[in-house]
C-alpha positions in Angstrom: -3.2 -20.2 50.9 -2.0 -21.3 47.6 -0.3 -19.2 45.0 -2.6 -18.9 42.0 -1.0 -17.9 38.7 -2.0 -14.3 37.8 -4.4 -13.5 35.0 -2.4 -12.7 31.8 -3.1 -10.0 29.3 -1.3 -9.6 25.9 0.0 -5.9 25.6 0.2 -4.4 22.1 1.1 -1.0 20.9 -0.1 0.7 17.6 0.9 3.8 15.7 -1.6 5.7 13.6 0.8 7.5 11.4 -0.8 10.5 9.6 0.3 12.6 6.8 -2.3 15.3 6.3 -5.6 13.4 5.8 -3.8 10.1 5.0 -3.2 7.2 7.3 -0.5 4.5 6.9 -1.8 1.0 6.7 -0.2 -2.4 6.3 -1.8 -5.6 4.9 -1.0 -8.5 7.0 0.5 -11.7 5.5 1.5 -15.1 7.1 0.9 -14.0 10.6 -2.1 -16.2 11.5 -3.9 -13.2 12.8 -6.1 -11.2 10.4 -4.1 -12.2 7.4 -5.3 -10.3 4.2 -6.6 -7.4 6.3 -5.1 -4.0 6.8 -4.0 -2.7 10.1 -1.8 0.0 11.7 2.0 -0.6 12.3 1.8 -2.4 15.6 3.3 -5.2 17.8 3.5 -6.8 21.1 5.1 -4.9 23.9 8.0 -7.0 25.2 8.8 -7.7 28.9 10.4 -4.7 30.6 9.4 -2.4 27.8 6.9 0.5 28.0 4.2 0.9 25.4 5.8 4.0 23.9 9.2 2.2 23.6 7.5 -0.8 22.1 5.9 1.2 19.3 9.0 3.2 18.6 10.8 -0.2 18.2 8.1 -1.8 16.1 7.8 1.3 13.7 11.5 0.9 12.8 11.4 -3.0 12.6 8.2 -3.1 10.5 8.2 0.1 8.5 11.6 1.6 8.6 10.7 5.0 10.1 12.0 6.4 13.3 9.7 7.8 16.1 10.9 9.9 19.0 8.9 10.1 22.2 8.0 13.7 21.5 6.5 12.7 18.1 3.9 10.4 19.5 0.7 11.2 21.4 -1.5 8.7 23.4 -4.9 8.5 21.7 -6.8 5.4 22.8 -6.8 2.3 25.1 -8.8 -0.7 24.1 -9.4 -3.6 26.4 -10.2 -6.4 23.9 -11.1 -10.0 24.1 -9.4 -11.7 21.2 -10.0 -15.1 19.8 -7.5 -16.8 22.1 -6.4 -14.2 24.6 -7.3 -11.0 26.4 -5.6 -7.9 25.0 -4.6 -4.5 26.2 -4.1 -2.3 23.1 -2.6 1.2 23.3 -2.9 3.5 20.3 -0.6 6.4 19.5 -0.9 9.0 16.8 2.0 10.7 15.1 2.2 13.2 12.2 5.9 13.4 12.4 8.7 10.8 11.9 12.2 10.5 10.6 13.4 8.4 7.8 11.6 6.8 4.9 8.5 4.6 5.3 9.2 1.2 3.7 8.2 -2.4 4.2 10.8 -4.0 6.3 9.0 -7.3 6.7 7.7 -8.4 3.4 7.2 -11.9 4.7 4.6 -10.5 7.2 3.2 -7.6 5.1 2.4 -7.6 1.4 1.3 -4.0 1.1 2.3 -0.8 3.0 0.3 2.2 1.7 -1.2 5.5 2.6 -5.0 5.8 2.5 -7.3 8.8 2.7 -9.0 8.9 6.1 -12.4 9.0 4.5 -11.6 6.2 2.0 -10.1 3.3 4.0 -10.0 -0.2 2.5 -13.0 -2.4 3.2 -10.7 -5.1 4.7 -9.5 -2.8 7.5 -9.5 -4.9 10.7 -13.0 -4.1 12.0 -12.1 -3.0 15.6 -9.4 -0.7 14.1 -12.1 1.2 12.3 -13.9 1.6 15.6 -10.7 2.9 17.2 -10.5 5.7 14.5 -14.1 6.7 15.2 -13.4 6.8 19.0 -10.3 8.9 18.5 -12.3 11.3 16.3 -14.8 11.6 19.1 -12.0 12.0 21.8 -13.1 8.8 23.4 -10.0 7.4 25.1 -11.2 4.1 26.4 -13.2 1.3 24.9 -14.0 -2.4 25.3 -14.4 -4.9 22.4 -15.4 -8.6 22.2 -17.0 -8.9 25.6 -20.5 -9.4 24.3 
């Protein structure tokens, strides 16, 4: 029996930060992935890091606000086939944070703004629009890109 390398999936964590009916979005820049489109504060989960620890770290690194484990709630899991990899995306929701929201990575983000939930930008990453709809319907699992 030969040792076959295991299948690899890229883990990513996202935070849907809410302030009343508003959602925080960032417009991607110079990342090579959906540049010019809006998305949630997010990032890859590092080796030996949980999804919740990953999004707490990413929120501080990308947008300057501090999350505590008790501030975040799991909302959705999406198993996604990306352009070049398979993804395991975990989405959290938070309506509470510490510190000031600010763009900490202007070389990767050229806008960090609040948008009304019912008036999101046209250039929101398409599968993220789906995630918001799934969360509104209490659907906790979805698949995307497997057609």
